[in-house]
C-alpha positions as CSV (number, residue, x, y, z in Angstrom):
1,X,-13.6,3.7,23.0
2,X,-12.2,3.3,19.4
3,X,-8.4,2.2,18.8
4,X,-6.2,4.8,18.1
5,X,-5.1,5.0,14.6
6,X,-1.9,6.3,13.3
7,X,-2.0,7.8,9.8
8,X,1.5,7.8,7.9
9,X,2.6,9.6,4.3
10,X,5.6,8.9,2.5
11,X,6.4,10.4,-1.0
12,X,9.8,10.5,-3.6
13,X,9.8,12.6,-6.7
14,X,11.2,10.9,-9.3
15,X,12.2,11.1,-13.0
16,X,9.6,9.1,-14.7
17,X,6.3,8.9,-16.0
18,X,3.3,8.2,-13.6
19,X,1.9,5.4,-15.6
20,X,5.4,3.5,-15.6
21,X,5.4,3.8,-12.1
22,X,1.6,2.6,-11.7
23,X,2.6,-0.6,-13.6
24,X,5.4,-1.5,-11.5
25,X,3.0,-1.3,-8.2
26,X,0.2,-3.0,-10.0
27,X,1.4,-6.0,-10.5
28,X,2.2,-7.8,-7.8
29,X,4.5,-10.6,-9.0
30,X,7.4,-8.3,-9.7
31,X,7.5,-6.7,-5.8
32,X,9.4,-9.7,-4.3
33,X,12.5,-8.8,-7.1
34,X,12.3,-4.5,-7.1
35,X,10.8,-4.0,-3.2
36,X,13.8,-4.8,-0.6
37,X,11.6,-5.5,2.1
38,X,9.2,-7.9,0.2
39,X,10.2,-11.9,0.1
40,X,6.7,-13.2,-1.2
41,X,3.5,-11.9,-3.3
42,X,0.9,-13.4,-5.0
43,X,-2.9,-12.8,-6.4
44,X,-5.0,-15.1,-4.7
45,X,-8.3,-13.3,-6.8
46,X,-9.5,-11.1,-9.2
47,X,-12.8,-9.5,-9.7
48,X,-12.5,-6.9,-12.5
49,X,-10.3,-3.7,-10.8
50,X,-10.4,-5.5,-7.2
51,X,-8.3,-8.6,-6.1
52,X,-6.4,-10.1,-3.0
53,X,-3.0,-10.5,-2.5
54,X,-0.8,-12.3,-0.2
55,X,2.4,-11.1,0.8
56,X,5.1,-12.0,2.8
57,X,7.7,-9.6,3.9
58,X,10.3,-8.7,6.7
59,X,9.5,-6.0,9.3
60,X,11.7,-4.8,11.9
61,X,13.9,-7.6,11.2
62,X,10.9,-10.5,11.8
63,X,8.7,-12.4,8.7
64,X,5.3,-11.0,8.6
65,X,2.6,-12.2,6.2
66,X,-0.9,-10.6,5.7
67,X,-3.2,-10.7,2.8
68,X,-5.0,-7.7,1.4
69,X,-7.6,-6.6,-0.6
70,X,-7.1,-3.8,-3.4
71,X,-8.9,-1.4,-5.4
72,X,-6.4,-0.6,-8.8
73,X,-7.7,2.3,-10.8
74,X,-5.6,2.8,-13.6
75,X,-7.2,5.8,-15.0
76,X,-7.2,8.2,-11.8
77,X,-3.5,6.3,-11.1
78,X,-4.3,5.1,-7.8
79,X,-4.6,2.0,-5.8
80,X,-6.2,1.5,-2.5
81,X,-5.4,-1.3,-0.1
82,X,-7.1,-2.9,3.0
83,X,-5.5,-6.3,5.1
84,X,-8.4,-8.2,5.6
85,X,-5.7,-10.6,7.4
86,X,-3.1,-8.8,9.4
87,X,-0.4,-10.8,11.7
88,X,-0.1,-9.3,15.1
89,X,0.9,-6.7,16.5
90,X,-1.3,-5.0,13.4
91,X,-4.8,-5.2,14.2
92,X,-6.0,-3.3,11.2
93,X,-3.8,-1.3,8.3
94,X,-5.2,0.2,5.2
95,X,-3.6,2.9,2.9
96,X,-3.0,3.8,-0.6
97,X,-0.6,4.4,-3.9
98,X,-1.3,7.4,-5.7
99,X,1.2,8.9,-8.8
100,X,0.6,12.5,-9.5
101,X,2.6,13.7,-12.9
102,X,5.0,16.5,-12.0
103,X,5.9,18.1,-15.3
104,X,9.5,17.6,-17.3
105,X,8.6,13.8,-17.3
106,X,8.6,13.6,-13.4
107,X,6.0,11.8,-11.0
108,X,5.4,12.2,-7.4
109,X,4.4,9.3,-5.7
110,X,2.4,9.2,-2.5
111,X,2.3,6.4,0.1
112,X,-0.3,6.5,3.0
113,X,-0.8,4.2,6.0
114,X,-3.7,4.0,8.3
115,X,-3.2,1.6,11.2
116,X,-4.3,0.0,14.4
117,X,-2.7,-2.1,16.8
118,X,-3.9,-5.4,18.9
119,X,-5.0,-4.8,22.4
120,X,-4.4,-0.5,21.3
121,X,-1.0,-1.5,22.6
122,X,1.1,2.3,22.5
123,X,4.1,0.4,22.2
124,X,3.1,-1.6,19.4
125,X,1.7,1.2,17.7
126,X,5.3,2.7,17.4
127,X,6.8,-0.6,16.2
128,X,4.3,-1.0,13.2
129,X,4.9,2.7,12.8
130,X,8.9,2.5,12.8
131,X,8.5,-0.7,10.4
132,X,6.2,1.2,8.0
133,X,8.4,4.1,8.0
134,X,11.8,1.9,6.8
135,X,10.0,0.0,4.4
136,X,8.1,2.9,3.0
137,X,10.8,4.7,2.3
138,X,12.9,1.9,0.9
139,X,10.4,0.7,-1.4
140,X,9.7,4.2,-2.6
141,X,13.3,4.4,-3.3
142,X,13.5,1.1,-4.9
143,X,10.6,2.2,-7.3
144,X,12.3,5.1,-8.7
145,X,15.3,3.7,-9.4
146,X,14.0,0.5,-11.3
147,X,11.4,3.2,-13.1
148,X,14.2,5.8,-14.4
149,X,15.9,2.6,-16.1
150,X,15.7,3.3,-20.1
151,X,14.3,-0.2,-21.0
152,X,10.9,-1.2,-21.2
153,X,9.7,-3.0,-18.1
154,X,9.4,-6.9,-19.9
155,X,13.0,-6.1,-20.7
156,X,14.2,-5.2,-16.8
157,X,12.3,-7.8,-15.1
158,X,11.2,-11.4,-16.9
159,X,10.4,-15.0,-16.1
160,X,11.4,-18.4,-16.9
161,X,10.8,-21.7,-16.1
162,X,12.2,-25.4,-16.1
163,X,10.6,-28.9,-15.2
164,X,12.0,-32.1,-14.7
165,X,10.0,-35.3,-14.1
166,X,11.1,-38.5,-11.8
167,X,9.5,-41.4,-13.0
168,X,8.6,-43.6,-10.1
169,X,10.1,-40.6,-7.3
170,X,7.9,-39.7,-4.3
171,X,7.2,-36.0,-3.9
172,X,8.5,-36.3,-0.3
173,X,11.5,-37.2,-1.2
174,X,12.5,-35.0,-4.1
175,X,11.1,-32.1,-1.6
176,X,13.8,-33.2,1.0
177,X,16.6,-33.0,-1.4
178,X,15.6,-29.1,-2.0
179,X,14.8,-28.2,1.9
180,X,17.7,-29.5,2.9
181,X,20.3,-27.3,1.4
182,X,22.3,-27.4,4.0
183,X,23.7,-30.9,2.4
184,X,24.1,-29.1,-0.9
185,X,27.9,-29.0,-0.8
186,X,27.8,-32.9,-0.5
187,X,25.0,-33.4,-3.1
188,X,26.0,-31.0,-6.0
189,X,29.1,-30.5,-8.0
190,X,27.9,-26.2,-8.4
191,X,27.9,-25.3,-4.8
192,X,30.9,-25.1,-3.0
193,X,29.6,-23.9,0.7
194,X,26.2,-23.5,2.4
195,X,25.2,-21.7,5.8
196,X,22.0,-22.0,6.8
197,X,19.3,-21.8,9.6
198,X,15.9,-21.9,10.4
199,X,14.0,-20.2,12.5
200,X,11.1,-20.0,12.6
201,X,10.0,-23.7,11.4
202,X,9.6,-23.4,7.2
203,X,11.7,-20.1,7.3
204,X,15.5,-20.2,6.2
205,X,18.2,-17.8,5.5
206,X,21.2,-19.7,3.9
207,X,24.3,-18.2,2.5
208,X,25.8,-20.2,-0.6
209,X,28.7,-20.1,-3.0
210,X,27.8,-21.3,-6.3
211,X,30.0,-22.3,-9.5
212,X,27.9,-21.2,-12.4
213,X,28.4,-23.2,-16.1
214,X,30.7,-20.6,-17.4
215,X,33.1,-21.2,-14.3
216,X,32.7,-18.3,-12.7
217,X,31.6,-18.3,-8.9
218,X,29.8,-16.2,-6.8
219,X,28.3,-16.0,-3.2
220,X,24.9,-15.1,-2.4
221,X,22.1,-15.0,0.3
222,X,18.4,-15.8,0.3
223,X,15.7,-16.3,2.6
224,X,13.4,-19.4,2.0
225,X,9.8,-19.6,2.6
226,X,9.0,-23.8,3.0
227,X,5.4,-25.8,2.4
228,X,6.5,-28.9,3.2
229,X,5.8,-31.0,-0.4
230,X,4.2,-28.3,-1.9
231,X,6.7,-25.3,-2.8
232,X,9.7,-23.3,-1.3
233,X,10.0,-19.9,-2.5
234,X,12.8,-18.0,-1.9
235,X,14.4,-14.3,-2.4
236,X,18.3,-13.6,-2.7
237,X,19.0,-10.7,-0.6
238,X,22.7,-10.9,-1.5
239,X,22.8,-10.6,-5.1
240,X,25.4,-12.0,-8.0
241,X,27.0,-9.0,-9.4
242,X,24.5,-8.9,-12.6
243,X,21.5,-8.7,-11.0
244,X,19.7,-6.3,-9.0
245,X,16.8,-8.6,-7.7
246,X,16.4,-12.4,-8.1
247,X,13.2,-14.5,-6.8
248,X,12.4,-17.9,-7.3
249,X,10.0,-20.9,-6.5
250,X,10.0,-24.5,-6.5
251,X,7.1,-26.4,-7.0
252,X,6.6,-30.5,-6.4
253,X,3.9,-32.3,-7.6
254,X,2.8,-35.5,-8.8
255,X,2.9,-36.7,-12.7
256,X,1.8,-40.3,-13.1
257,X,3.6,-42.6,-11.1
258,X,6.2,-40.0,-10.6
259,X,6.9,-36.5,-9.6
260,X,7.4,-33.7,-11.4
261,X,9.8,-30.3,-10.3
262,X,9.4,-27.0,-11.5
263,X,12.1,-24.0,-10.8
264,X,10.3,-20.8,-11.6
265,X,12.8,-17.5,-11.4
266,X,11.9,-14.0,-11.7
267,X,15.1,-11.9,-12.4
268,X,15.8,-7.7,-12.6
269,X,19.0,-7.4,-14.7
270,X,21.0,-4.3,-14.0
271,X,22.1,-2.6,-16.7
272,X,24.8,-0.7,-15.0
273,X,26.6,-4.0,-14.2
274,X,26.4,-5.5,-17.9
275,X,30.0,-4.1,-19.1
276,X,32.1,-4.7,-15.9
277,X,30.4,-8.5,-15.4
278,X,30.5,-9.8,-18.7
279,X,32.8,-7.9,-20.6
280,X,33.0,-4.5,-23.1
281,X,30.5,-4.5,-26.0
282,X,28.1,-6.8,-24.3
283,X,24.6,-5.7,-25.0
284,X,21.8,-5.8,-22.4
285,X,19.4,-8.3,-24.2
286,X,23.2,-10.9,-24.4
287,X,23.2,-10.2,-20.9
288,X,19.7,-11.4,-20.1
289,X,20.6,-14.5,-22.3
290,X,23.4,-15.2,-20.1
291,X,21.2,-15.2,-16.7
292,X,18.7,-16.9,-18.4
293,X,21.3,-19.7,-19.3
294,X,23.4,-19.7,-16.0
295,X,20.6,-20.0,-13.8
296,X,18.5,-22.5,-15.9
297,X,21.9,-24.6,-16.0
298,X,22.3,-24.9,-12.0
299,X,18.5,-25.4,-11.5
300,X,18.1,-28.2,-14.1
301,X,21.6,-29.5,-12.2
302,X,19.9,-29.3,-9.1
303,X,16.2,-30.6,-10.2
304,X,18.0,-33.9,-11.5
305,X,20.5,-34.6,-8.7
306,X,16.9,-34.2,-6.6
307,X,15.0,-36.7,-9.1
308,X,18.3,-39.1,-8.6
309,X,17.9,-38.9,-5.1
310,X,14.5,-39.7,-4.7
311,X,15.1,-42.9,-7.1
312,X,17.5,-44.5,-5.0
313,X,15.4,-43.7,-1.4
314,X,14.1,-47.2,-0.6
315,X,10.9,-47.3,1.2
316,X,9.8,-50.1,3.5
317,X,6.2,-51.5,2.6
């Protein structure tokens, strides 16, 4: 007997062209910044119009990860997907994004899903349906809001990184400094407070009070995904007033006889917040430069402190 398959459809009409909306969905590197449930997204493979992606997202208050194969058709404005590695209680899931011009510069976005539950459990099927409904509504609203902003996509979402090398340092010690963010108030002058929980292991939820290089103080909250010794990726869930999205990645790698630590940021500046946050007359371009400077300064301070800490660690032979 075949398992029960639930099918759903969610749609939203927005004041933005179809190709702009298609581009937002096609590039998964933007998803943690744009889509509330998504914490991490990356492309694993690409072969012409087909790709394989890995996603981490909150579903009904829990963290889940899966990989999907996607087929992109920019001419038809359709993106189909099928999970090839699911997380229980999902047994299988597939669907499609499609974008339909509706006249007067408007577009109707349609997102469909078809899914089954592990062991054909009816309660699990309902759990999946609630998660799909909640996340789909939130994602469609976020895409519409973002696409309607009157700036090119490459200005609205941009990425940058900084790199610091610690000669003679062990990557494990540099990683430990960044991983133990609960100790940052004692170790970093620009951090005033950190509240940290970790459950399950490797998934951290942190709230932090930070002083920026221009003397402003703000409170943020983040979800962090920790891969020991390799990388820590994160998404801010409570943002500074100037941002509508911020995700990042700390990477640790051997470099010669030491360690290189790289801090990556992807951010979305909120145009509506520029004047009230930085003052009347501040341009959007100046606001973006301000974000780059302040986030970069704090990241470099953290990386330099991590390197100094690692250099001070004495390992017994």
